[in-house]
Steps between C-alpha positions, in 0.01 A plus 500: 500500500124563470337639188299802607377580149182303569297706744213316672149562386327273739538424871579145395804628302617701806511177704661287225780757435579567867793323659528718820277728707693801371451399138135426577463860615667635184291278271184607684587859431549419138158338491343792676659729229361275226160516646483868572672630189426247231202337352327390813220754509189282515359231725556206260869586459547550871322171575733327250803656675406346834314180406769245455626347825858601584748225580569443866821680606537369848737221396674710233657759718525635856200713567303336228204451725478881525485525125233233476277677757574837346393392150185347633411805703584732214293307240196494735540864586524605136194284411301673772614841380412428138164329574610166335491144642776412729728230350435152652869447577488773760305281736782243534610467866868483393472858399478638851771559768497340846703797636429864408740677255527885509634687202667766723538596872182721510310198642237707673400681186514187284264317754244772427566574124550154352212383280300194628622263231858563615424487875323165458815345366738652757640762267511858627574749228336777306474368140524722184166536338523371137137517421467788255213403270419747231173556322467450134690267273798308624848616395618360166847472363639720214493190282128452560436865431692481177326180388155671567598810314615298196173309503306827519697650210448175293117513563499875408695446181262212393201724575645769274575251225137368504368859485727581209393177319136594546573847369679356199194280431274795511726699263517203263131454499451861423288575801755757619 
């Protein structure tokens, strides 16, 4: 039985954890959830999530060549959407299909609507947009926020102690 407690945070992890095309789809959904709802809100974090080359699934399970092409197309499309460099592994020829694959029976609409990075690899689908970059500071965990707050409090208390020490010196010297 598989351990589903470790959700994928990179496309490489999606491929490594997949043992069937159905499982690949579920893990990809988990990864999309991670990217859209977690700490992937800036370009460097997004680049890190797609930069490592996924393992080749063609020999791992039936339909693995679809998974290989899909991940390459998805990574390239995300990079274009975010304005970051495309990962070099997306250019590998083994990450394209020789026969077209359609995600559903609406072939005519998919022929028109599918982004170029998918069409070029023989994948006809409408991918979910995961690029949701936000302005400002990147998201931080509650632990990081607490650590920063403790450090601020420590600096504030030290500053007050220094002022009290100076005030005491002035009192002791009779200037006050």
